[in-house]
C-alpha positions as CSV (number, residue, x, y, z in Angstrom):
1,M,-54.4,26.0,82.9
2,Q,-54.7,27.2,79.3
3,F,-52.1,26.4,76.7
4,F,-51.4,28.6,73.5
5,P,-49.2,26.6,71.2
6,N,-49.0,29.4,68.7
7,D,-45.5,31.0,68.8
8,Q,-46.9,34.2,66.9
9,V,-48.5,36.1,69.7
10,V,-49.2,40.0,69.1
11,A,-50.5,42.1,71.9
12,F,-52.3,45.4,71.1
13,D,-52.9,48.1,73.8
14,V,-56.3,49.9,73.7
15,D,-55.7,53.6,74.8
16,D,-53.7,55.6,72.2
17,T,-53.2,52.5,70.0
18,L,-56.6,51.0,69.1
19,I,-58.5,54.1,70.0
20,L,-57.3,57.7,70.2
21,W,-59.0,60.4,72.3
22,Y,-61.1,62.5,70.2
23,K,-60.0,65.8,71.9
24,Y,-56.5,65.1,70.6
25,V,-57.4,64.2,67.0
26,N,-60.7,66.0,66.5
27,D,-60.1,66.5,62.7
28,S,-60.8,62.8,62.1
29,P,-63.5,61.6,59.7
30,K,-66.7,61.4,61.3
31,E,-67.1,57.5,60.4
32,D,-64.0,56.9,62.6
33,V,-65.5,58.6,65.6
34,I,-67.5,56.4,68.1
35,Q,-68.9,56.7,71.7
36,L,-67.2,54.5,74.2
37,D,-68.6,54.9,77.6
38,N,-68.8,58.6,78.1
39,E,-65.9,59.5,75.7
40,L,-65.8,60.2,72.0
41,V,-62.9,58.2,70.7
42,V,-61.4,57.7,67.3
43,I,-60.9,54.4,65.6
44,S,-57.2,53.8,64.9
45,R,-57.7,52.1,61.5
46,K,-54.0,51.7,60.9
47,H,-53.6,49.6,64.1
48,I,-56.8,47.7,63.4
49,D,-55.5,46.9,59.8
50,C,-52.3,45.9,61.4
51,M,-54.1,43.5,63.7
52,R,-56.2,42.1,60.8
53,R,-53.0,41.3,58.8
54,H,-51.4,39.5,61.9
55,K,-54.7,37.5,62.2
56,I,-54.6,36.5,58.7
57,R,-51.1,35.3,59.0
58,G,-52.2,33.1,61.9
59,S,-51.1,35.2,65.0
60,T,-52.7,34.8,68.3
61,I,-54.2,38.3,69.2
62,I,-54.1,39.8,72.6
63,V,-55.8,43.1,73.5
64,W,-54.9,44.5,76.8
65,S,-55.1,47.8,78.6
66,A,-53.8,49.3,81.7
67,G,-57.4,50.4,82.4
68,G,-58.1,46.9,83.0
69,A,-59.7,43.8,81.2
70,A,-63.2,45.2,81.4
71,W,-62.3,48.4,79.6
72,A,-60.4,46.4,77.0
73,K,-63.5,44.2,76.3
74,K,-65.7,47.3,76.0
75,A,-63.2,48.7,73.4
76,V,-63.1,45.4,71.6
77,E,-66.8,45.1,71.3
78,A,-67.2,48.9,70.4
79,L,-64.8,48.5,67.6
80,G,-66.5,45.3,66.4
81,I,-63.3,43.3,66.3
82,E,-64.3,40.4,68.4
83,E,-63.5,37.8,65.6
84,L,-59.9,39.0,65.5
85,V,-59.2,38.9,69.2
86,D,-58.2,35.7,71.0
87,I,-57.5,36.9,74.5
88,I,-58.6,40.1,76.3
89,M,-56.7,40.9,79.5
90,C,-55.3,43.7,81.6
91,K,-51.9,45.0,80.7
92,P,-49.2,43.1,82.5
93,R,-47.7,45.2,85.3
94,W,-44.6,43.0,85.5
95,Y,-42.8,40.4,83.8
96,V,-39.9,38.2,85.2
97,D,-37.5,37.1,82.5
98,D,-33.6,36.9,82.3
99,L,-33.6,39.3,79.3
100,P,-34.9,42.9,79.0
101,A,-38.0,43.1,76.8
102,D,-36.3,45.2,74.1
103,E,-34.0,42.2,73.5
104,W,-36.8,39.7,72.7
105,M,-39.9,41.8,71.9
106,K,-40.5,43.8,68.9
107,R,-42.6,47.2,69.2
108,N,-44.6,48.4,66.3
109,Y,-46.4,51.8,66.8
110,L,-47.7,53.8,63.8
111,E,-46.6,57.2,65.4
112,D,-48.0,59.4,62.5
113,I,-51.5,58.7,63.7
114,V,-51.4,60.4,67.0
115,K,-50.9,64.2,67.6
116,K,-49.9,64.4,71.2
117,V,-50.5,67.8,73.0
């Protein structure tokens, strides 16, 4: 069993949060475009800066992905943010609680960075 006593835990998703798909945001600066597996992706600097601010304030940082823990690890390494991340895992499929997540969990997504088609 692992024990995490920090009560400031922040989880960051990978796809469309830490990285954006180049085909949807192909007007991004070249320095923000990286190769991840066989895809060109764009670094979401706003969300990584948000992660950095949480880490500076002492938060435990989780990176997760519905694509699995291995995909999340590849993204963390490609982004060069290993020193910010405490836990890498797959995105939880279920949670069991007496309250709906929106009653106890805050969501912060910087929507202006993504242009969905």
